[in-house]
N, C-alpha and C positions, 0 to 999 in steps of 0.2 A: 718801581718807585711805587709806595703807598703812599696816601695823603691822608696826615692825622687833622684833623678839626676840634678846636679845642674850644668852648665857651665859653664868651666870657659873658659878665654883668657887673652892675655897681655893683660895689661892697664886696666881691669876690675875697676869697683871701690868696695870697700873692705866692704862696707857696704850693696851694692846690693845682695852678694851673702852670708856675714855673716849674716845678721838679720835673713833671712829666714832657713840658718842653724842651729841658734841658737834655734830659735822655733822648729820646728823638731824635733830636737833630744833633747830638754827638754820636749818636750810636754809627758803625759803619763809616767814620769820617771822614776817612784814608779809602773808601770803594767810591767809585765813579761811573755808573750816578750812585749820589745818597742812596741807600734803602727808603730813607724817609722825609717826606716834607712836610713840613708842621705850617699849619696856619692858623690862623684865631677867628672865629667868629662872633660874631653880636648881633644883637637886633635893631642898636643904632648907632650911630656913632663913636665919637671918644667914650670912653667907658672909666671910672674909677674906684680904681682896686680900694682894700681895706690900707686907711690909713694916709688916703688921698694921691697912691700913685695914680697917676694916665695912662692910659693905655688905647693905642687907636691899633682896632681889630683890622684884619687884613681883610675881611670881606662883610657883609652884612647875610640874615639868615637866607633871606631867599637868593641869596646870590653869591656862588661860594661853586667852586668843582665839586665831582661827584668824592664824597669821603669813604677812603676806606679804613678807618678809624676814627673814633666819636670819642671825644672825653668831656667827661661833665665835671666841672671842680664843683667843689663848696664854698664856704663861707657868710655869716651873716648870722640870724639872729631874729628878736624881740626889742624892739625899744622898752623904754621905761611904762611906758600907755600902753605897751602889746602891738604895736605897728610891726611887722614885720618890715625886717631888709636882707638882701643878700637870697643865697635861695632858697628860706622861705619863704619870701616874696614870690620869686621866681617860682617854685613850684606850684605854683597859681595863674601863673601867666601864661592864658591860651597859647600865644607867638611862641612862646619856649617849648609847651609840650607839644605844639604839632609839629614843630622842627626836630625836635628829640624823636617822635613816634617815623617822623618821615625820612629821615636821616637814617634811622637803625633799619628800617628795612632793609636799607639797602647796602649795610659795613657788612665789612667783615668782622670788627670787634667794635662792641661798646664799652668804655669806661665809666667809672664816677671816682671821684676821690671825695673822701670825707662826705658833708652832706650833701653832695651831686646825687648822692645817694634818692635822696628826698624827690628829686627831681625825676629821676628813673621810676620812682614809686607810682609819684603821681601821673608818670604815662603809661601806669599798666604794665611795665617792662620788666618787674621783680614779681611778677604772682608765680605761686607755684616755686621757688626759687631760690636760693641762698644767699644771702648780701651781708656786708660789716658797712660800719660807718661810723662815725664818729661818739665816741664814750659819752659825751654829752647831749647827743641828739639821741636816744632809745626810744622814748618818749614819743618823741614827732616820726620816727622809723615807723613805729609801731601803727600810728593812724597814716601816715604815707602807706604804708605796703601791709595792712595787715596780713596778709596772703603768705610773707617773705618771712623767712626761717631765717633767725641771725647770728649770728656768728662772731660774736664780737670779742672775740679772744683771737682771733686770724687779723694777718697785718692787711690780707685779701683774702678773696675770695672767690675761682674763677667756676663759673657756670656752662662753660663754652666760648658762645657767642659774649657772653656780658661778665665783665671781671669789675668787682667792688673793692675797695679800700678804705679801709680803718682814714685815719683824721690828718690829715696837712702829709706830715713828711711821710706816710705809707703810701702815697701818688708816686713817690720815687721807689720805692720797692716793687710798687705795682707793675710801670713801666720797664723797669730792669726784668721783673719777670714776662712780660710780653715781647721783650726785646729778646730775653733766649727761646721761647716756646716759634718767634717766627724763623730768627736766627742762629740757633742756637747759643747755648749756654756761652763759647768761649768770645762771643760778640758781646753778651751781656757783661760778662766781666771786665774785659776789657774796657768798657762805658765804663762802670763801676769803679776802677781803676784811673780811669782819667779824669773823672769827677774827684778822685776821694770821698769815694761814700764807704767810710770801712765797713759799717751796717751788714751791706750786701754778702749773705749767704752765699 
C-alpha cells in the first residue's frame, strides 16, 4: 500500500485536491489491501477551501506517516490590493516549501495540480525540467520557475519522479495516468469508468 499525502491550505481549489483524492481513493477499491491510502496534510488545523468549504486535515506538516506520493494542489491569486492568497501565498511560505522539499526527497512521486506547480517551482523542484500549470498562471510560473520549460498545451507533464498537471480538472487525468503507470492501464480504465469520467482515454 502506498501512502498518498495531499497538501491542504486556505483558499485551495476544491477540485484540485478532491479530484486526485477520489481517483486514488477508489482505484483498486476491491483489492485487499487497497493499493493507496490517501491522507491530507496541512500546516495547521482547520482549512477553508475556495468558497468557504471547511476541511479537517488528517495530519500536520510535522506529524504524518512516510509519504510515497506527494500531491501539491493549487488555487488562489491576488486580491485587488495585490495581497496574495492560496497557492500564491503558500509559494512564499517557508514552512510549506521546507515540507515539500523534505517530503519530496524520500517520496516515490511528486505531483502538482494547477498552480501547485508554483509551489514546486519556488521549492526548486522544477529546475531543468518541463512542466505545465493553469493557463492563467503562465507569467507567475515563469517567475517562480525560470529554468523550467513550460508545455502549456499538455494536460500533464511527466518528468519521471515529478509530474505536473494543468488547471483544476486536469488533476484527475494526471491521477488516472499515475494509477495506470503504477498499477496498469486496466486499473486506471476501471477507475475512470467507476467515476464516470468520460474524458479519460
